[in-house]
Every structure is written in C-alpha cells, then in structure tokens.
N, C-alpha and C positions, 0 to 999 in steps of 0.2 A: 383207305387211310382214315385215321381218327382225327376229328377236328378238335379234340380235347374241349368239347363244349362245356362240361361242368366247370373247367378252369376259366373259360371265357366269361361265363355268366357269374362266376364268383368274383371276377375282377370288376364287374359292373357294380357290385355291392348293392344289389337290390334289397329293399328292406322287408321283403315278404317272408315271414317265418314258415308259412305253409306253402312250400315250393319244392319242386323236384326237377331234375333234368332226365329225360328219357331219350336216348340216342343223341340227337342234336337239337332237341326241342326243350324249351324251358316252360314249365307249367306252374302257375301260382294261383292262390286264392288270396287276393290282396285284402279283402274285407271278410273277416271271419263270419260264417253263417250266411253270407250273401250267395245267391245262386251264380253270379257271374264269375268267370275265371279269366285269367290272362294267359295267353300262349305266345311265346316268342320263338321264331324260327330264323335260321340264316336264309337270306334270300339269294337265290342263284342268279348268275348272269347267263349270257348266251354261250359262254365258254364252259366246257366240261370241268367239273370240280372247282369252280371259281365262284366266290361269294362276294357280293357287292353291298351287303347291308343286312339289316334285320327286318323281319316282318312281324308286327305286333297285331294280335287279334283278341277281341273280347268275345268269349264263348259262353253261351248259355247251355246248360245240360240238356234241355228239351228242344230248344229252338236252334241250336247250332251257332255258327258264327254270326255275330250281330254287327261287328264293325272291324275294320282292319286298316292298318297304315304301314307303309314301307318307309324305313329310315335308311337312307343311303349313307354309306361310310364317307363318301365324298362330301355330302352336304353337312356332315357333322365333324369334319376334320379328323376323322379317326386315324387315317394313315398319311396325313399331310406331312408331318415331320419325316417319316420314313421315306416317302416318295421324293421329298426335296433333297434329302441326304443322298439318295440313290440316283438323282437326276432322272426320275421316271417321267416319260413323256405323258402329258395330260390325256391324249387320245389313245394311249396304249391299253391293252387289256389288264396290265398289272397295276395301273393307276387307281388308287382308292379301293383295291380289292385284295383278297388273299386266296390262295389255292389250298387244296387239301394236302398238297405235297409240301414238305418242309425239311429243314436241316435237322439232322439227328439231335435230339435233346432240346429242341426249340419248338415252341408252339407255332402252328401255321400262321397265326395272326400276330407274330412277333412284330413289335414296334407300334402296336395299336395304342392310341390314347382314347380312352373310353368316356372321358368327361362329357363331351358333347352328346354322345348317345345316351348316357345316363340322364342328362338334363331333359332330353327329348322324351325319354320313357317316362320320366317324372311328370312332365306336362301332359302327356297323353293319358296316363293312368289317373291323374288328378281329375280329369273330366268324368271318367267312368267309375272310379273308385275313390270318391271324396274321403279324405282323412287317412288314406292308406299310407301317405308319406308324412303324416304329422310326426314331428319330433317328440319322443317321449319326454315327460317332465323330468328335469334333472333331479337326481336323488337328493333328499334332504339330509343334511349332515347334523349329527347330534352336537350339542355344544351351545355356545352363547347365541342368543338371538338379538337382533337389533331392536331397540325400543325408541320410540319417538320421545324427545324431550320438548317441553313447551318452550317456544322462543321467548326471550325476555321482552317485556313490553317496550314499545318504542317510546323514547323520551321526547317530549314536546319541547321545542325551543321557542323562544319568544319571537324569532324572526320569521319572515315570510319564506315560504318554499317557492322555488322557481319552477 
C-alpha cells in the first residue's frame, strides 16, 4: 500500500526548495552549497505497516548519518483530534498512529494535524541548518515612500514642569 508520502510532506509545507521524496523518504538540502542534508522517514511501530512518527536525520555525504531524532505523533498532537473523535483508547495500537491501509480515496494519515510536527522540524533544523527557515524579505512595492518630517519645536512655557 502506498503511504502517499509526497502528499504528507507537502502538507508539512517545509521551506526547502532543493528537496525530493523517494518512496516514503523526504530528502532536502536546507542550505544551498552546504554538505549536510536532511532526511525524514516515517518511523515504524512494533505493529506491521503502522507508523508512529517521523525520524529526522542529518546526513553528511562522506561521513554518513551525523545525528537523528524521532518525533512521535503522540508527542506533537498529530492525531489527537482524530483519536478523541473516535474515542480511541490511549494504550491501543491505533492511538497516535496510522497504518498503510486506508479507506479508498483517503490518505492513510487522514485527520493528521501537522502543525506540531512542523514546529518540531523547524526547531531541529534551526540547530543544524541556521538560516534555513529565515523568512524571505517582503517584496518592495513601487509607489510612494514614507518620509520623515521634522517635528515642530516644542514651545516653552513660563510655568514649571511637573
């Protein structure tokens, strides 16, 4: 079964222009010209075809994997709303996970809220790839520009100031 990984990673709205998804793995070069790469995989659980989070890794082309971290869906509230709506028990294998099997026409990760994951990815990559998440400068618009006008001189009064 397909996990529809490109759609999942697109939903994360990661800001890396030099990126691709191969199979179920996301690869990116967050800083152009830098040797370090970012790899994101789905992390499996002990149950077959069940995924419980993402695994981020910083990879060097010559030295291999330098650092890695697991981001659990439960820790980042990814499926909290879905699980509450379905009354999924906390200790069940369905809680905070998704399986490769899905309803026709729906992604296997239906109901995911990826905001917490995206924030965690941003924090992690900010350490290894400084500036990769910097917001681009807003475009300048043509037209009038603001000019400072000098303030009128303060008038002195004969009384004492309190």
